[in-house]
C-alpha positions as CSV (number, residue, x, y, z in Angstrom):
1,M,-129.6,63.4,-18.3
2,E,-131.7,65.6,-20.3
3,Q,-129.8,68.8,-22.0
4,K,-131.1,72.2,-22.0
5,E,-132.5,73.1,-25.2
6,Q,-130.6,76.5,-26.7
7,R,-132.1,79.7,-26.2
8,E,-132.8,81.1,-29.8
9,K,-130.0,83.7,-30.7
10,I,-130.2,87.3,-30.1
11,Y,-127.8,88.9,-31.8
12,L,-125.6,92.4,-31.6
13,S,-126.9,94.3,-34.7
14,S,-128.0,91.4,-37.5
15,P,-129.6,92.4,-41.3
16,T,-132.9,93.3,-41.3
17,M,-134.6,92.7,-44.7
18,H,-138.1,94.0,-45.6
19,G,-138.8,92.9,-49.1
20,E,-138.4,95.8,-51.5
21,E,-134.7,94.8,-51.8
22,Q,-135.7,91.1,-53.6
23,K,-137.4,93.5,-56.1
24,F,-134.6,95.7,-57.3
25,V,-132.2,92.3,-56.8
26,A,-135.2,90.7,-59.3
27,E,-134.9,93.6,-61.1
28,A,-131.2,93.2,-61.8
29,F,-131.6,89.6,-62.4
30,D,-134.6,90.3,-65.3
31,T,-132.5,92.9,-67.2
32,N,-129.2,90.9,-66.9
33,W,-127.2,93.9,-65.1
34,V,-125.4,91.2,-62.8
35,A,-122.1,93.2,-63.0
36,P,-120.4,96.0,-61.2
37,L,-122.3,98.9,-62.8
38,G,-126.2,99.1,-63.8
39,P,-128.6,101.1,-62.9
40,N,-129.1,100.1,-58.8
41,V,-125.6,101.1,-58.8
42,N,-126.5,104.6,-60.7
43,N,-129.7,105.0,-58.3
44,F,-128.2,103.9,-55.2
45,E,-126.0,106.5,-55.8
46,K,-128.1,109.4,-56.7
47,E,-130.8,108.2,-53.7
48,M,-127.9,108.5,-51.0
49,A,-126.3,111.7,-52.3
50,E,-129.9,112.8,-52.3
51,Y,-130.8,111.5,-48.3
52,T,-127.7,112.9,-47.3
53,G,-127.1,116.3,-49.1
54,C,-123.6,115.3,-50.0
55,G,-123.3,115.9,-53.4
56,Y,-122.0,113.2,-55.5
57,A,-121.7,109.4,-54.2
58,A,-118.9,106.4,-55.7
59,A,-120.8,102.9,-54.6
60,L,-117.8,100.8,-53.6
61,S,-116.8,97.2,-52.5
62,A,-116.6,98.1,-49.0
63,G,-115.9,101.4,-46.7
64,T,-112.4,100.4,-46.4
65,A,-112.5,101.0,-50.2
66,A,-113.8,104.5,-50.0
67,I,-111.4,105.4,-47.2
68,H,-108.6,104.4,-49.3
69,L,-109.9,106.0,-52.2
70,A,-110.4,109.2,-50.3
71,L,-106.3,109.4,-49.4
72,R,-105.6,108.3,-53.3
73,L,-107.5,111.5,-54.1
74,I,-105.7,113.4,-51.5
75,G,-103.0,112.3,-52.9
76,I,-101.1,110.6,-49.8
77,Q,-97.2,109.5,-50.3
78,P,-94.9,107.2,-48.6
79,G,-93.9,108.7,-45.2
80,D,-97.0,111.0,-45.3
81,I,-98.5,111.6,-41.7
82,V,-102.2,110.8,-41.1
83,F,-103.9,112.0,-38.2
84,S,-106.4,109.4,-37.8
85,S,-109.3,108.7,-34.5
86,D,-107.7,106.3,-32.1
87,L,-111.2,104.6,-30.8
88,T,-112.1,103.2,-33.8
89,F,-112.2,100.1,-36.1
90,S,-108.9,99.1,-37.8
91,A,-110.7,99.5,-41.4
92,T,-110.1,103.4,-40.2
93,C,-106.6,103.6,-40.4
94,N,-105.5,100.4,-42.2
95,P,-105.7,102.1,-45.7
96,I,-102.9,104.7,-44.5
97,C,-100.6,101.9,-44.6
98,Y,-101.8,100.6,-48.0
99,E,-100.4,104.1,-49.2
100,K,-97.5,103.5,-47.3
101,G,-98.2,106.8,-45.4
102,T,-97.6,106.8,-41.0
103,P,-100.8,107.1,-38.9
104,V,-100.7,109.2,-35.9
105,F,-103.5,108.7,-33.9
106,I,-105.3,111.1,-31.8
107,D,-107.4,110.1,-28.6
108,S,-110.8,110.3,-27.5
109,E,-112.2,113.4,-25.0
110,E,-115.2,112.0,-22.6
111,D,-117.9,113.8,-24.1
112,T,-118.5,111.8,-27.1
113,W,-115.9,108.9,-26.8
114,N,-114.8,110.7,-30.5
115,M,-111.7,112.3,-31.8
116,D,-110.9,115.4,-28.8
117,P,-110.3,118.5,-31.0
118,Q,-107.8,119.5,-28.0
119,A,-105.7,116.6,-28.9
120,L,-106.0,116.8,-32.5
121,K,-105.2,120.8,-31.9
122,K,-101.8,119.5,-30.0
123,A,-101.1,116.6,-33.1
124,F,-101.4,119.9,-35.5
125,E,-98.7,122.1,-33.6
126,K,-96.4,118.7,-33.7
127,Y,-97.0,117.6,-37.2
128,P,-97.6,120.5,-39.1
129,Q,-96.9,118.7,-42.3
130,V,-99.6,116.5,-41.8
131,K,-101.7,115.6,-45.1
132,A,-104.8,114.6,-43.7
133,V,-107.1,114.1,-41.3
134,I,-109.7,110.9,-40.6
135,C,-112.4,111.2,-38.0
136,A,-114.5,108.4,-37.1
137,H,-118.3,109.1,-35.7
138,L,-117.9,106.2,-32.7
139,Y,-121.3,103.7,-32.7
140,G,-123.0,106.7,-34.5
141,T,-122.4,109.3,-32.4
142,P,-121.3,112.4,-33.7
143,A,-118.1,113.9,-33.3
144,K,-117.4,117.3,-32.4
145,I,-117.1,117.8,-36.0
146,D,-117.5,121.5,-36.1
147,E,-114.1,122.6,-34.1
148,I,-112.3,119.5,-36.1
149,R,-113.2,120.8,-39.2
150,A,-112.4,124.3,-38.2
151,L,-109.0,123.1,-37.2
152,C,-108.5,121.0,-40.9
153,D,-109.3,124.7,-42.4
154,A,-107.1,126.5,-40.0
155,Y,-104.3,123.9,-41.1
156,R,-105.2,123.9,-44.7
157,V,-105.5,120.1,-44.4
158,P,-108.5,117.6,-45.7
159,L,-110.7,115.9,-43.5
160,I,-112.3,112.5,-44.5
161,E,-115.0,111.3,-42.4
162,D,-115.6,107.9,-41.2
163,A,-119.2,107.9,-41.1
164,A,-119.6,103.9,-41.4
165,E,-121.2,103.6,-38.3
166,S,-123.3,106.7,-38.2
167,L,-125.3,107.1,-41.4
168,S,-128.2,108.9,-40.8
169,S,-126.9,111.1,-37.8
170,T,-126.6,114.7,-37.7
171,F,-125.1,117.2,-36.4
172,R,-126.8,120.6,-36.1
173,G,-128.9,119.3,-38.2
174,Q,-126.5,118.3,-41.1
175,M,-125.7,114.5,-41.9
176,T,-122.5,113.4,-40.7
177,G,-120.3,112.5,-43.8
178,T,-121.0,116.1,-45.2
179,F,-119.2,118.1,-43.3
180,G,-115.5,116.3,-44.8
181,D,-113.7,117.3,-48.0
182,Y,-114.5,113.4,-48.3
183,G,-117.3,111.5,-46.1
184,I,-117.7,107.5,-46.5
185,F,-120.1,105.0,-45.2
186,S,-120.5,101.3,-44.6
187,F,-123.2,99.0,-45.6
188,N,-121.6,95.9,-43.7
189,G,-124.0,93.2,-42.4
190,N,-124.4,94.6,-39.2
191,K,-124.6,98.4,-40.5
192,I,-128.3,100.6,-39.7
193,I,-128.5,99.8,-43.4
194,T,-126.8,96.9,-45.6
195,T,-126.2,95.5,-49.3
196,S,-124.6,92.5,-47.1
197,G,-121.2,94.2,-47.9
198,G,-120.3,97.4,-49.5
199,G,-119.5,101.0,-49.1
200,M,-120.0,104.4,-50.5
201,L,-117.3,107.7,-51.1
202,V,-119.3,110.9,-50.9
203,S,-118.0,114.7,-51.5
204,S,-119.3,117.6,-53.0
205,D,-116.4,117.6,-55.5
206,E,-118.0,116.0,-58.3
207,K,-114.8,115.7,-60.5
208,A,-113.3,113.9,-57.4
209,I,-116.2,111.6,-57.1
210,E,-115.8,110.7,-61.2
211,K,-112.3,110.2,-60.4
212,A,-112.9,108.0,-57.9
213,R,-115.1,105.7,-59.9
214,F,-112.4,105.7,-62.5
215,L,-110.0,104.7,-60.2
216,S,-112.5,102.1,-58.7
217,T,-112.8,100.4,-62.1
218,Q,-109.1,99.5,-63.0
219,A,-108.6,102.9,-64.1
220,R,-109.3,101.6,-67.4
221,D,-108.2,104.9,-69.9
222,K,-110.8,105.5,-72.7
223,A,-109.6,103.8,-75.2
224,R,-110.7,100.8,-77.5
225,H,-108.1,98.4,-76.3
226,Y,-107.2,98.1,-72.7
227,Q,-105.2,100.5,-71.5
228,H,-104.1,101.9,-67.8
229,S,-102.3,105.0,-67.4
230,Q,-103.0,104.8,-63.4
231,L,-103.1,102.3,-61.1
232,G,-106.1,101.3,-60.4
233,F,-108.5,99.3,-58.2
234,N,-111.4,96.6,-58.4
235,Y,-113.7,98.5,-55.7
236,R,-116.7,99.1,-57.6
237,M,-119.9,97.8,-56.1
238,S,-122.2,95.1,-58.0
239,N,-125.6,96.1,-59.7
240,V,-127.0,93.5,-57.3
241,V,-125.7,94.4,-54.0
242,A,-126.6,97.8,-54.9
243,G,-130.3,96.6,-55.3
244,I,-129.7,95.5,-51.8
245,G,-129.0,99.2,-50.7
246,R,-131.7,101.2,-52.5
247,G,-134.3,98.8,-50.7
248,Q,-132.8,99.4,-47.1
249,L,-132.5,102.6,-47.5
250,I,-136.2,102.9,-47.6
251,H,-136.6,101.9,-44.3
252,L,-133.6,103.6,-42.9
253,E,-135.3,106.2,-40.8
254,E,-137.4,103.4,-39.3
255,H,-134.2,101.3,-38.3
256,K,-133.3,105.0,-36.9
257,R,-136.0,105.2,-34.8
258,K,-136.1,101.7,-33.2
259,K,-132.2,101.8,-32.8
260,K,-133.0,105.1,-30.5
261,E,-135.5,103.4,-28.8
262,I,-133.1,100.1,-27.6
263,Y,-131.2,103.1,-26.5
264,R,-133.8,104.6,-24.2
265,Q,-134.7,101.4,-23.1
266,Y,-131.4,100.6,-21.5
267,K,-130.5,104.1,-20.3
268,E,-133.9,104.1,-18.5
269,A,-133.6,100.3,-17.1
270,F,-130.1,101.4,-15.4
271,A,-130.7,104.9,-14.6
272,D,-130.5,103.8,-10.7
273,I,-127.4,101.8,-11.1
274,P,-124.2,104.2,-10.5
275,A,-122.1,101.9,-11.4
276,L,-123.8,102.0,-14.7
277,A,-123.1,104.5,-17.8
278,M,-124.4,104.7,-21.2
279,N,-121.9,105.9,-24.0
280,P,-122.5,109.8,-24.0
281,M,-124.7,111.9,-27.1
282,N,-123.4,114.8,-28.4
283,P,-126.3,117.5,-27.2
284,D,-125.8,119.2,-30.8
285,G,-126.2,116.0,-32.6
286,D,-128.8,113.5,-33.2
287,A,-127.4,110.2,-33.7
288,N,-128.5,107.0,-34.7
289,N,-127.6,104.8,-31.9
290,W,-126.2,102.0,-34.4
291,L,-124.9,100.3,-31.1
292,S,-126.0,101.0,-27.5
293,C,-122.7,100.6,-25.2
294,M,-122.1,100.5,-21.6
295,T,-119.6,101.3,-19.3
296,I,-118.9,99.8,-15.8
297,E,-117.2,101.4,-13.4
298,P,-114.0,99.4,-12.0
299,E,-115.2,100.1,-8.1
300,S,-118.2,97.9,-8.6
301,G,-116.0,94.6,-8.5
302,V,-118.1,93.7,-11.9
303,T,-116.1,93.8,-15.4
304,P,-117.3,93.7,-18.8
305,D,-116.2,90.2,-19.7
306,M,-118.2,88.8,-16.4
307,V,-121.5,90.4,-18.0
308,M,-120.3,89.4,-21.7
309,D,-120.4,85.9,-20.3
310,A,-123.5,85.9,-18.8
311,L,-125.2,86.8,-21.4
312,E,-122.9,84.4,-23.9
313,A,-124.2,81.7,-21.6
314,E,-127.8,82.6,-22.9
315,N,-126.9,82.6,-26.3
316,I,-127.1,86.6,-26.3
317,E,-124.3,88.4,-28.8
318,S,-122.5,91.5,-27.3
319,R,-119.0,92.3,-27.8
320,P,-116.2,94.7,-26.2
321,I,-115.5,98.1,-27.0
322,W,-112.8,98.5,-29.8
323,K,-109.3,98.3,-28.6
324,P,-107.6,101.4,-29.3
325,M,-105.5,101.6,-32.2
326,H,-102.4,102.6,-30.5
327,L,-102.5,99.5,-28.4
328,Q,-102.7,97.3,-31.7
329,P,-99.7,95.1,-31.8
330,F,-99.1,96.5,-35.5
331,Y,-99.6,100.2,-34.7
332,E,-97.3,100.1,-31.4
333,N,-94.7,102.2,-32.8
334,C,-96.9,104.9,-34.1
335,D,-97.5,108.3,-32.2
336,F,-100.3,108.9,-30.0
337,I,-101.8,112.5,-29.3
338,A,-103.4,112.6,-25.9
339,M,-104.1,114.9,-23.5
340,E,-103.4,113.6,-20.7
341,E,-100.1,113.1,-19.3
342,N,-100.2,109.6,-18.6
343,G,-103.5,108.1,-19.6
344,S,-105.7,107.6,-22.3
345,V,-109.4,108.3,-22.5
346,G,-110.1,105.9,-25.2
347,E,-108.1,103.0,-23.3
348,R,-110.2,104.1,-19.9
349,I,-113.1,103.3,-22.0
350,F,-112.0,99.8,-23.7
351,K,-111.3,98.9,-20.6
352,K,-114.6,99.4,-18.7
353,G,-116.9,99.5,-21.5
354,F,-119.1,97.2,-23.5
355,C,-121.8,97.1,-26.7
356,L,-125.0,95.9,-25.9
357,P,-127.2,93.8,-27.7
358,S,-128.8,96.2,-30.3
359,D,-130.9,94.6,-33.0
360,I,-133.9,96.3,-34.0
361,K,-135.6,92.8,-34.0
362,N,-135.0,92.7,-30.4
363,T,-138.6,92.1,-28.7
364,P,-140.2,93.2,-25.5
365,A,-139.3,89.8,-23.9
366,D,-135.2,89.9,-25.2
367,M,-134.8,93.4,-24.4
368,E,-136.2,92.3,-20.6
369,L,-134.1,89.5,-20.6
370,I,-130.9,91.2,-21.6
371,I,-131.7,93.8,-19.0
372,G,-132.4,91.3,-16.4
373,I,-129.2,89.7,-16.7
374,I,-127.0,92.8,-16.4
375,R,-129.4,93.9,-13.4
376,S,-128.1,90.8,-11.4
377,F,-124.7,91.3,-11.1
378,F,-126.0,94.7,-9.0
379,V,-129.2,94.1,-6.6
């Protein structure tokens, strides 16, 4: 029996290279700056600071490392409470546990799927001793960051913005990642721009960023011999991957336009099917639409797993919505703050949602195929 030839894979969100990346990487090799320091690192930090308007930036090995250093700079101690977005990837909150802090998870609101300011206010009232707040901008959609920032200011608690997914997204014209005391970005392989792996910590506080660079290079004191007065980490970005980032940054706005076009195509294609809804946008923001997501109403009889299985059968990658942190076995004993008495907005989104293929290399034929497979469940 003749075997069916497998279709070329359509990815969820894969890297897109352009050529400039190789030029900067070649410079690193040609000048022998193949180390966790060098001109590409310095210039990538400068270019990111200029692009985002953040002030100062430290290029690191991962976005997770950036969150960890932000918590170190704030001074989180064992037992300290830190509020975190609940509907997010675990990298948002894992660094709290690195410092033996106590995560308390804050539910989402329906309008943007991000941290609910009302639930955050409730959490502040319950835990006035909280030491920090980590708010993620989910799938590139800006949170109600003005309300969240105002609450943090009122309680005099530092805010860390997890903008790992939202580089280039804005809220009322200001870049996400620049509202908090600290902001973090990720350049993982599936992000809107990539360094293959890597991240960045940003802040308007120059001395804090200088301290982050110090901590990220094993906290080596200024002495001729190797001397360490503080605990340090091997978190610095290499000059090679920073070169990739510099070449990618040139194309960031182009990537954003293509991501937004993918979201628009999906939204228009499913507008006539009441059971389907795209992930909501913040009307006060401009999202980068890193991943386009969809929810399916249970009454339709169609589940996200059914659709994802159908896509997978055609070699098309999709994935579930992040499983909320309060449902994770590792975090099951942590407190969870929600506005609903017997429900969770984040859990509801998780159960009925999934992430659509959002690769900017998708062709018109790819999009037609994806849309056709999904529509076939409802027509």
